[in-house]
C-alpha positions in Angstrom: 0.0 0.0 0.0 1.4 3.4 -0.9 1.1 6.4 1.3 -0.4 8.1 -1.6 -3.5 5.8 -1.3 -4.7 7.9 1.6 -5.3 5.1 4.1 -5.1 6.8 7.4 -2.6 9.3 6.2 -2.7 12.6 8.1 -0.9 15.3 6.1 -1.4 19.0 5.5 -3.7 19.8 2.6 -1.1 21.7 0.7 1.2 18.7 0.4 -1.4 16.0 -0.1 -1.5 15.9 -3.8 1.1 15.3 -6.5 -0.4 17.4 -9.3 -2.5 20.4 -9.7 -0.8 22.8 -7.3 2.5 22.7 -9.1 3.1 22.5 -12.8 3.3 18.9 -14.0 6.9 17.9 -14.2 8.9 14.8 -14.6 9.4 13.0 -11.3 13.0 12.6 -10.2 12.6 9.0 -9.0 10.0 6.3 -8.4 8.0 6.5 -5.2 8.6 3.6 -2.8 5.5 1.6 -2.0 5.7 1.7 1.7 4.3 -1.1 3.8 4.5 -1.7 7.5 7.1 -4.5 7.0 9.2 -2.4 4.7 9.0 0.6 7.0 10.0 -1.5 10.0 13.0 -2.9 8.0 14.1 0.5 6.7 13.6 2.2 10.1 15.3 -0.5 12.1 18.2 -0.6 9.7 18.4 3.2 9.9 18.3 3.3 13.7 21.0 0.6 14.1 23.2 2.3 11.4 22.8 5.7 13.0 23.3 4.3 16.4 26.6 2.8 15.4 27.5 6.0 13.6 26.7 8.1 16.6 28.8 6.0 18.9 31.8 6.6 16.6 30.9 10.2 16.1 30.5 10.6 19.9 33.9 9.2 20.6 35.5 11.5 18.0 33.5 14.5 19.4 34.5 13.8 22.9 38.2 13.3 22.0 38.2 16.4 19.8 36.4 18.7 22.2 38.6 17.5 25.0 41.7 18.4 23.1 40.3 21.7 22.1 39.3 22.5 25.7 42.9 21.8 26.8 44.5 23.8 23.9 42.2 26.8 23.9 40.9 29.2 26.5 37.3 29.6 27.8 37.2 33.0 26.0 38.0 31.3 22.6 35.1 28.9 23.2 32.9 31.8 23.9 33.9 33.7 20.8 33.2 30.8 18.6 29.7 30.3 20.2 29.0 34.0 19.4 30.2 33.6 15.8 28.2 30.5 15.0 25.1 32.0 16.6 25.2 35.1 14.5 25.3 33.2 11.3 22.7 30.6 12.5 20.3 33.4 13.5 20.4 34.9 10.1 20.1 31.6 8.2 17.1 30.5 10.2 15.0 33.0 8.3 15.9 31.6 4.9 14.2 28.5 3.6 11.0 28.7 5.7 11.0 24.9 6.1 10.5 24.1 2.4 12.9 21.2 2.7 10.9 19.6 5.5 7.7 20.0 3.4 9.3 18.0 0.6 10.4 15.3 3.0 6.9 14.9 4.4 5.0 14.9 1.1 3.8 11.4 0.1 4.8 11.6 -3.6 8.3 12.2 -5.0 9.0 15.9 -5.5 9.5 17.2 -9.0 12.7 18.5 -10.4 11.2 22.0 -10.4 10.5 21.7 -6.7 14.0 20.6 -5.9 15.4 23.4 -8.0 13.1 25.8 -6.1 14.5 24.7 -2.8 18.1 25.0 -4.1 17.4 28.5 -5.4 16.0 29.6 -2.0 19.0 28.1 -0.2 21.4 29.9 -2.6 19.7 33.2 -2.2 19.6 32.8 1.5 23.3 31.9 1.7 24.3 34.9 -0.4 22.0 37.1 1.8 23.7 35.9 5.0 27.2 36.7 3.5 26.1 40.2 2.5 24.5 41.0 5.9 27.3 39.5 7.9 29.8 41.5 5.8 28.0 44.7 6.7 27.3 43.9 10.4 30.6 42.3 11.4 32.2 45.6 12.6 29.1 46.4 14.7 29.0 42.9 16.3 32.7 43.0 17.0 32.3 46.4 18.7 29.3 45.2 20.7 31.2 42.3 22.2 34.4 44.4 22.6 36.4 42.0 20.4 39.7 42.6 18.6 39.7 43.9 15.0 40.6 40.5 13.6 37.3 39.1 14.8 35.5 41.0 12.0 36.9 38.7 9.4 35.9 35.7 11.5 32.3 36.7 11.3 32.6 37.1 7.5 34.4 33.9 6.9 31.9 31.7 9.0 29.0 33.2 7.0 30.4 31.6 3.9 29.5 28.2 5.3 25.8 29.0 4.8 26.2 29.4 1.1 28.4 26.3 0.8 25.8 24.2 2.6 23.2 24.9 0.0 24.9 22.5 -2.4 24.0 19.5 -0.1 20.4 20.4 0.7 18.6 18.6 -2.2 20.8 15.6 -2.0 20.1 15.4 1.8 16.3 15.6 1.1 16.4 12.8 -1.4 18.4 10.6 1.0 16.1 11.3 3.9 12.9 10.6 1.9 14.2 7.2 0.9 15.5 6.5 4.5 19.0 5.9 3.0 20.5 6.2 6.4 23.8 4.5 5.6 24.7 7.2 3.1 23.6 9.9 5.5 25.7 8.4 8.2 28.8 8.3 5.9 28.4 11.9 5.1 28.0 13.0 8.7 31.0 10.9 9.9 33.2 12.5 7.3 32.0 15.9 8.4 32.7 15.2 12.1 36.1 13.7 11.5 37.1 16.6 9.2 35.8 19.2 11.6 37.6 18.0 14.7 40.7 16.8 12.9 41.2 20.2 11.3 40.2 22.2 14.4 42.6 20.3 16.7 45.4 20.5 14.2 44.9 24.3 13.7 44.6 24.9 17.5 47.8 23.0 18.1 49.4 25.2 15.5 48.4 28.3 17.3 45.4 29.6 15.3 43.3 30.2 18.4 39.6 30.9 17.7 40.3 30.8 13.9 40.7 27.0 14.3 36.9 26.8 14.6 36.3 29.0 11.6 38.5 27.1 9.2 37.2 23.8 10.6 33.6 24.6 9.9 34.4 25.8 6.3 36.3 22.5 5.7 33.5 20.4 7.0 30.8 22.2 5.0 32.7 21.9 1.8 33.5 18.2 2.2 29.9 17.2 3.2 28.4 19.2 0.4 30.6 17.6 -2.2 30.1 14.1 -0.8 26.3 14.4 -0.5 26.1 15.5 -4.1 28.4 12.6 -5.2 26.2 10.0 -3.4 22.8 11.5 -4.5 23.4 13.6 -7.6 20.6 15.6 -9.3 20.2 17.9 -12.3 21.6 21.0 -10.6 19.8 24.2 -11.6 17.9 27.3 -10.5 14.3 28.2 -10.9 11.0 26.6 -10.0 9.8 29.5 -7.9 6.2 30.4 -8.6 2.9 31.1 -6.9 1.8 27.4 -7.0 5.0 26.2 -5.4 4.6 28.7 -2.5 0.9 28.0 -1.9 1.6 24.3 -1.8 4.5 24.3 0.6 4.6 27.6 2.5 1.9 26.8 5.2 3.6 23.6 6.5 7.1 24.9 5.9 6.5 28.2 7.6 5.1 26.6 10.7 7.8 24.0 10.8 10.5 26.6 10.4 8.9 29.0 12.9 9.6 26.4 15.6 13.3 26.4 14.6 13.4 30.2 14.6 11.8 30.4 18.1 14.1 27.7 19.4 17.1 29.7 18.0 15.7 32.8 19.8 15.7 30.8 23.0 19.3 29.6 22.5 20.4 33.2 21.6 20.2 34.2 25.3 23.7 33.0 26.1 25.6 34.6 23.1 23.6 37.8 23.3 22.9 38.6 26.9 25.6 36.6 28.6 28.1 37.7 26.0 27.4 41.4 26.1 26.8 41.7 29.9 29.4 39.2 31.2 31.9 38.8 28.3 33.2 35.9 26.1 34.8 34.0 29.0 31.4 33.6 30.7 29.9 32.4 27.4 32.8 29.9 27.2 32.0 28.5 30.7 28.3 28.2 29.8 29.1 26.6 26.5 31.5 24.1 28.0 29.2 23.2 30.9 26.0 22.9 28.8 27.9 20.7 26.2 29.5 18.4 28.8 26.2 18.0 30.7 24.4 16.6 27.6 27.2 14.4 26.2 24.9 11.5 26.8 22.4 13.1 24.4 24.9 13.8 21.6 24.7 10.1 20.7 21.0 10.6 20.0 21.0 13.8 18.1 21.8 12.2 14.8 18.7 9.9 15.2 16.6 13.0 14.6 17.5 12.5 10.9 15.4 9.4 10.9 12.6 10.3 13.3 10.8 12.8 11.0 11.0 10.9 7.7 10.2 7.6 9.4 7.2 9.0 11.4 6.0 10.7 8.2 5.6 7.3 6.7 4.5 5.4 9.8 1.6 7.7 10.5 -0.4 5.6 8.0 -0.1 2.6 10.3 -1.2 3.6 13.9 -0.4 0.3 15.6 3.2 0.3 14.2 3.6 3.9 15.0 2.8 3.3 18.7 5.3 0.4 18.9 7.9 2.5 17.1 7.6 5.4 19.6 7.6 3.1 22.6 10.8 1.3 21.4 12.5 4.6 20.6 11.7 6.0 24.1 12.9 2.8 25.8 16.0 2.6 23.6 17.1 6.2 23.9 16.7 6.3 27.7 18.7 3.0 27.9 21.6 4.7 26.2 21.3 8.1 27.9 20.7 7.0 31.5 24.0 5.2 32.3 26.2 7.8 30.6 24.3 10.7 32.3 24.4 9.2 35.8 28.1 8.3 35.4 28.9 11.9 34.3 27.1 13.5 37.2 28.9 11.3 39.7 32.3 11.7 38.2 32.2 15.2 36.8 34.9 16.6 39.2 37.7 14.1 38.4 36.6 14.2 34.7 37.1 18.0 34.7 40.4 18.0 36.6 42.0 15.1 34.8 40.7 15.5 31.2 39.8 19.1 30.7 42.1 20.9 33.1 41.5 23.0 36.3 40.7 26.1 34.3 37.2 24.7 33.7 36.4 24.0 37.4 34.5 27.3 37.9 31.9 25.9 35.4 31.1 22.7 37.3 28.1 24.3 39.2 26.7 25.2 35.8 27.1 21.6 34.7 24.9 20.2 37.5 22.0 22.5 36.5 22.3 21.9 32.8 22.5 18.2 33.5 18.7 18.1 34.2 18.0 18.1 30.5 19.1 14.4 30.4 16.0 13.3 32.3 13.2 14.3 29.9 14.8 15.2 26.6 15.4 11.6 25.4 11.7 11.1 25.6 10.6 14.5 24.4 12.7 14.6 21.3 11.0 11.9 19.2 7.6 13.2 20.4 8.5 16.6 19.0 9.3 15.0 15.6 6.0 13.0 15.9 4.0 16.2 16.1 5.7 17.6 13.1 5.2 14.4 11.1 1.5 14.4 12.0 1.2 17.9 10.6 0.7 19.4 14.1 3.3 22.1 13.6 1.3 24.6 15.6 1.7 22.4 18.7 5.5 22.3 18.3 5.6 26.0 17.7 3.6 26.5 20.9 6.2 24.6 22.9 9.1 26.4 21.2 7.5 29.7 22.3 7.0 28.5 25.8 10.7 27.5 26.0 11.9 30.8 24.5 9.7 33.0 26.8 10.8 31.0 29.8 14.5 31.1 29.0 14.5 34.9 28.4 11.9 35.8 31.0 13.7 33.9 33.8 17.2 34.1 32.5 17.6 37.9 32.3 16.7 38.7 35.9 18.6 35.6 37.1 21.9 36.4 35.4 21.7 40.0 36.7 21.3 38.6 40.2 23.5 35.5 40.1 25.8 35.8 37.0 26.3 32.9 34.6 24.6 30.4 36.8 21.3 32.3 36.3 20.9 31.0 32.8 21.5 27.4 34.0 18.7 27.8 36.6 16.4 29.2 34.0 17.2 26.3 31.7 16.4 23.7 34.4 13.0 25.3 35.1 12.1 25.4 31.4 12.9 21.7 31.0 10.0 20.9 33.2 7.5 21.8 30.4 8.7 18.6 28.6 6.4 16.7 31.0 3.4 18.3 29.3 4.9 17.5 25.9 5.4 13.9 26.8 1.9 13.5 28.1 0.4 15.0 25.0 2.6 12.7 22.8 1.5 9.7 24.8 -2.2 10.6 24.3 -1.6 10.9 20.6 -0.3 7.3 20.3 -2.3 6.0 23.2 0.7 5.0 25.3 2.1 5.8 28.8 5.5 6.8 27.5 7.0 7.8 30.8 6.6 4.3 32.0 8.8 3.2 29.1 11.4 5.7 30.0 12.0 5.3 33.7 13.4 1.6 34.0 16.8 2.4 32.5 17.2 5.3 35.0 16.4 3.1 38.0 18.9 0.5 36.7 21.6 3.3 36.3 20.9 4.5 39.9 21.4 1.0 41.2 24.7 0.8 39.4 25.7 4.2 40.8 24.9 3.1 44.4 27.1 0.0 43.9 30.1 1.9 42.4 30.1 5.1 44.5 31.3 3.4 47.8 34.3 2.1 45.9 35.1 5.6 44.6 34.8 7.0 48.2 37.1 4.2 49.4 39.6 4.7 46.6 39.3 8.2 45.0 40.0 8.7 41.3 43.4 10.5 40.9 44.6 9.5 37.4 43.3 9.0 33.9 43.9 5.2 34.2 41.8 5.0 37.3 39.0 7.0 35.6 39.1 4.6 32.7 38.9 1.5 34.8 36.0 2.9 36.9 34.2 3.8 33.7 34.7 0.4 32.2 33.5 -1.3 35.4 30.4 1.0 35.4 29.4 0.1 31.8 30.1 -3.6 32.2 27.9 -3.8 35.3 25.1 -1.8 33.7 25.3 -3.9 30.5 25.2 -7.1 32.5 22.1 -6.1 34.4 20.5 -4.5 31.3 21.0 -7.7 29.2 19.5 -9.8 32.0 16.4 -7.7 32.3 15.7 -7.2 28.6 16.3 -10.6 27.1 12.9 -10.6 25.4 13.5 -7.2 23.8 16.9 -8.4 22.6 15.2 -11.5 21.1 12.8 -9.2 19.3 15.8 -7.2 17.9 17.5 -10.5 16.8 14.4 -11.6 15.0 14.1 -8.2 13.2 17.8 -8.5 12.1 17.1 -12.0 10.7 14.0 -10.7 8.8 16.0 -7.8 7.4 18.8 -10.2 6.3 
């Protein structure tokens, strides 16, 4: 059964049809006839592939960020956070979510539609370059930066234009759930980024290490994406029919991203201007370390939206998929998060260096995101896939208003730790999001999420007395305690979830 048949499909009106709204055009490829079995196979293969990729990427990211933290100062980290935010803020207003609309539509987009997206991305990228070229001196002055930072802003803005060359290829791969190819591209990008950044930082390039690294990564991933999924490159396709067909879904989808970016802008704007780049560096480091356990899952967002967009035609399979994702993601996040919160002080002193110790109190507050985000993230994608973009926008607005409304007075009272307090309070709204998602698929999703956390706390209670008796004072000791923790958790986890593992094994055999 094809999704185009309309059996239980819930999609916005403007992307429901394949003809009429847009000029008839030759389709770029054949539509896959999705069935529950094929969806399960594709989705499971994608999740296992991305999971393996994220483990490798996570290791590379941890090693790379650790080396950069030792080589560079907190102020350099803060400057890079400000640079990337400035470009990201401008780029968020560009494609109004048209790419997501093409991923969600049940029929294959036409060549004209792909060219329209490419044209929008190209114009947006050039616009970002022009605006950043003009505003760079103003931004450098506002943050009291050296004159050379002007060219940093201008150079980073070029990455926006370069990334437009991978957009259409990425859309094609995501629509087909070709996750292996997506994983290859992202792995090349991460290795190129951290490899070049560390090499440049070692050579004394300072904050410029980040700038050149992001340009190298963007160029390589754009070239590789096009090589894997080529298409007939060209401009055009922009007309009234195209906008009317895609703008409603796309605008609402992108609005959530814009509002989320506004929420995240608090640190680079308010903290940066009021407290300086070093404070931004501490906040950036603490918030990143606190959610290391979530980094492994971020790449899975690449499969949630396209998979859920197809699975919405099959309610029973959709519920099982969401439940398995919630259980699986919490099973990965919980042990890493609990280990980090117990061992953050020796991790900081031994791996990152004592210069980061002032940020440890921030870490504890940012760590709270680990509890609800693994469950809330796939639900957020579920709402978008079901066409309920107004609901996701509502939550994005709540988070942004909460972050700014609480963050501003709190940093004026308490300094950098104020933004961490505000972030912790805002995270509580995820409870409402999770409840609404559970009602949508008729499942008690929190009940699927808590067992891995209970298991991780049990492991923590068993390991902590050993640490108190023999404190960690070297990298080798930290390594052995970490291995012991993971082995104990894995043993208990495998013992408790034999039936789930048997289900996975059967799925692997069916795919094979």
